[in-house]
Structures are given as C-alpha cells and as structure tokens.
Residue, then its C-alpha position, 0 to 999 in steps of 0.5 A: m520493122s512492125n509492131g508499131n515500131p516508130l523507128t526509121p529503117a536507119l534508126y533501126k539498123l543502128m539500134e540492132a547494131s548496138l545490140i549485136l556489138k553490145t555497145t552504144d559507143a558512137k565510134i565503134l558503131a560508126t565504123h561498123l555501120n560505115r557512118s560518121p560518129a557525129t551521125v550516130r550521135t545525131e541518130f541516137q538523139r532522134i531515137l531519145a526523142i522518138m522514144n521519150v527516154h533519157c539515155r541509149y540504154a533505156a532506148l534499147k530496153t524500151a525497143e526490146d520490151e515493146g518488141w520493136l527490136y530483137i536479135q534472131d539466134t543463128p545456128n552454129k555452123n560447125 
C-alpha cells in the first residue's frame, strides 16, 4: 500500500481479490479469502464509507483511478 492509500491491509486484500476474481460477490470472495461472507460484506461497507462511494464497483474504480490498487501482470510460464 502506498500513494496515500486509506485502506487497511485486510481491506486492500479484499479489493485486490475482487479485481483478480472479477467479482464483488461476498460468498465467492469469502471462500477465496477464508473469511465469512458476513465479514466480507462488513469490510465492503467500511470501504464504501472510507471512499465515500455508493457501490462496490465505484470503490474498485476509485481505488484504481487513485493508484491505490493495481494488479501486476505476471509472465506466462510455458
């Protein structure tokens, strides 16, 4: 985390997983992150409040636009 990123490491990891898995579905993300769906929903509510946005997709876009969240391309291993 850098660039003035207001997200805690746990919230950042949730946002990163959302980008990697291309979903904001709490059940899918909970399984991936080994958290409960209720925890994921609560964490998303914290993210929305921190970023002052109205939906999960807006939070992802804001994080990307601000440079707080990005996925590095990894080379293919053939």
